[in-house]
N, C-alpha and C positions, 0 to 999 in steps of 0.2 A: 393421581398419576405420580408415581416416583420419577423425580428427578435424574439425566445425566450425573455422575460424581465424575471429574474434569480437573487437574489437578492446577489448581494456584502456586505460581511460584513466586518469590518473592519481588516487590513490589521493583527494587532496581536492577534485577534478574529482568524484570519484565520491561522496562525503559532499552536497557541492554540489546534486549531482542530486537526493539525500534530503530534502535540508531545502527546494530548493522545490518537490517535489508535496507534503512534510507543511503547508508555508502558501499555497498552494493548494485543499487541502484543508480545511485550518483556515481559510481565508479564505473559500471559500464554503459552509462550515459552518457560522459562527458570526457572520463581519460581514456578509456582502451582501445582498442584502433575500433573502428566502424567496421561491421559485418559486410560482404557483399551481398548484392543483393540477394531475397530467399528466390528457394527453386522451390518452395512450399504452397505457395501459390500467392498473392495482393493483400493479403491484408494477414495474413501471417506477421507484421510486422506492428501494429494495432492492436494485433490476439498477446503477442509478447506485452506491450503497453499495458495492456488491461489485466492480465494474470497480475503481472508486479505492483501495478498500485493496486488492486484489491489483495492481496499477501502481504502489503505495507499496510494500508486499511486496518484488513483482520489484525495483525500485528500493535495498534494502536485501540483496539477496540479492547486487544487480550490485556495489556498495558494499563485500559483505565477500568479492570472491573471493580476496582473500588468507587467507583468516583458516580454520580449522579448519570440515568439517560441521555438530558441538557449537556452537560460537560462532555459525557463520551464521541456525541453527532457530534461538535462544535468542533472536539478536538480531533477528530476523524476527517473531518471536511477543510478542518485549516492546517490541521498537519503532513496530513497525507496528497488532500487536492490541491495545497497550493506550492506545497513542495515540487509535484507535477507541470505545473503550472510554469513555476523556477527554474527546473529542468528544459525544458523547451524554450523557455525564452534565451538561457544561455546558452546552449548547443547553437542558434541562431547568431550568436556572436563569436563562435568557431568554426576556423576556416574547414575542419573536418567534417562539421556536422550540419544540418539547416534543420531548421524552426520548422515546428509542423504542426497546424491546426488541428489535423486527425488527429496525429499523438496525445494533445493535450487534450483532445474531447477522450480520447480513450481511459488516458491516465484521471481525467475526471471523471469519468463511467466507475473503471474497476475500485476507486477508492469509497466512492457512495455505497454501487454493490457492497462494497463488506460490510456498509452496517446494515443487511440484512440476518445477519449473524446476532445482530440484538433482535430478532424475532423468534430467533432457534434459540439462544439462549434464557430464556423462560421458561425450559424445561432442565437448565443445567443447574447441576451447583457445584459453585469451587470448593475446592480439600486443598486446605494449606498443606505444603506437601518442605 
């Protein structure tokens, strides 16, 4: 079976990508004005949390393509998972925000789901660019 070639940018640039995703999540979670109540359904907020942390986890998975499988799993769970937990705990201390166990769970699930890419990655060949 032929493996799909995907570009592998430099390690430094891959980790910059992780930092950018983390900064965007941090900004929208802690600094920006919270949005008004959603009009698209009761779980819209949880979907955003899930998607944001899945993307964060994927950025970590991509950044660590030169690491072992175990290191990558651990790094995703520590980096994206703990970041999601920490953000929620910090929000609980901010007057304009609130702590949400459901949000924290959505963050952790999104980060964990990003690890599914490791199964897909068996059919991928990273090519240096």
